[in-house]
C-alpha positions as CSV (number, residue, x, y, z in Angstrom):
1,M,-4.4,10.0,11.7
2,E,-2.8,10.9,8.5
3,A,0.7,9.1,8.1
4,C,2.9,12.2,7.3
5,A,6.9,12.1,8.1
6,T,6.0,12.4,11.6
7,A,3.5,10.4,12.0
8,N,5.4,6.9,12.7
9,H,7.2,8.5,15.9
10,W,3.4,10.5,17.1
11,A,2.1,6.7,17.3
12,R,4.1,5.3,18.9
13,T,4.4,7.6,21.2
14,L,1.0,7.9,21.8
15,T,0.8,3.9,21.4
16,G,3.1,3.9,24.2
17,F,1.0,6.2,26.6
18,G,-2.1,3.9,25.8
19,H,-3.5,5.2,23.2
20,K,-5.1,3.5,20.3
21,V,-3.6,4.8,17.3
22,R,-4.6,4.3,13.7
23,L,-2.9,5.8,10.7
24,I,-4.6,6.7,7.6
25,A,-2.3,6.8,4.5
26,P,-2.6,10.6,2.7
27,K,-3.9,8.6,-0.4
28,F,-7.0,7.4,0.9
29,V,-7.7,11.1,2.7
30,S,-7.1,13.3,-0.3
31,P,-10.5,12.7,-1.4
32,Y,-12.5,13.3,1.9
33,V,-11.5,17.3,1.6
34,K,-14.3,18.9,0.6
35,T,-12.2,22.8,0.1
36,Q,-9.2,23.9,0.8
37,K,-6.1,22.5,1.8
38,N,-5.2,23.2,5.9
39,D,-5.4,22.4,9.2
40,M,-9.1,22.5,9.7
41,A,-10.1,20.6,6.6
42,D,-7.3,18.4,7.1
43,A,-8.6,17.2,10.3
44,E,-12.3,17.5,9.4
45,A,-11.7,15.0,6.2
46,I,-9.2,13.0,8.1
47,M,-12.1,12.1,10.6
48,E,-14.9,11.7,7.8
49,A,-11.8,9.1,6.2
50,A,-11.5,7.1,9.9
51,T,-15.6,6.5,10.4
52,R,-15.4,5.3,7.1
53,P,-16.3,1.0,7.5
54,T,-14.2,0.2,4.9
55,M,-10.9,2.2,5.6
56,R,-7.6,0.1,5.2
57,F,-5.2,1.6,8.2
58,V,-1.5,1.7,7.8
59,E,0.7,-0.6,10.0
60,I,2.6,2.0,12.2
61,K,6.9,0.8,11.4
62,R,9.4,-0.3,14.2
63,R,12.1,2.2,14.5
64,T,14.0,0.2,13.4
65,D,12.4,0.3,10.1
66,V,12.7,4.3,10.1
67,V,16.6,3.7,11.0
68,G,16.9,1.8,7.6
69,I,15.4,4.8,5.6
70,F,18.0,7.1,6.2
71,P,21.3,5.6,6.0
72,N,23.5,8.2,7.6
73,E,20.5,8.9,10.3
74,A,23.2,7.5,13.2
75,A,26.5,9.8,11.6
76,M,24.1,12.6,11.8
77,T,23.0,11.9,15.6
78,A,26.6,11.8,16.0
79,S,27.9,14.9,14.6
80,T,24.9,17.0,15.1
81,I,23.2,16.7,18.5
82,L,26.6,15.3,20.4
83,P,28.4,18.8,20.2
84,I,25.6,20.3,21.2
85,A,24.9,17.7,24.5
86,V,28.3,18.5,25.2
87,W,28.3,23.0,25.0
88,R,25.2,22.0,27.4
89,R,27.1,19.7,29.8
90,C,30.0,22.2,29.9
91,R,27.8,25.2,30.0
92,T,26.9,24.1,33.2
93,V,30.2,23.2,34.9
94,R,30.8,25.5,37.6
95,T,34.8,25.7,37.9
96,P,36.8,28.2,39.9
97,V,38.4,30.6,37.7
98,A,41.6,31.7,39.2
99,P,42.3,35.4,38.7
100,W,44.9,36.9,36.1
101,R,48.3,37.8,37.7
């Protein structure tokens, strides 16, 4: 898999399912792209690069390593995800509504 923005997350997830995941730095994949950049050409270049016996792979970053890159990630999570979760919880709770008198 080419090491991109979300590659470390997917690598950890797939490793948890028992797959063997190896990340390749984009600078090592780009010499193998033969045509214009699209998904099919990228996939072919990644496969070509991965089969090379001398290819160097990138270490999968742990969750704690990635969190340190974005110092406001905890604040963003609390300010954006929490209200959505509360809204969903309130939406599913059934409360009796008294008629107006």
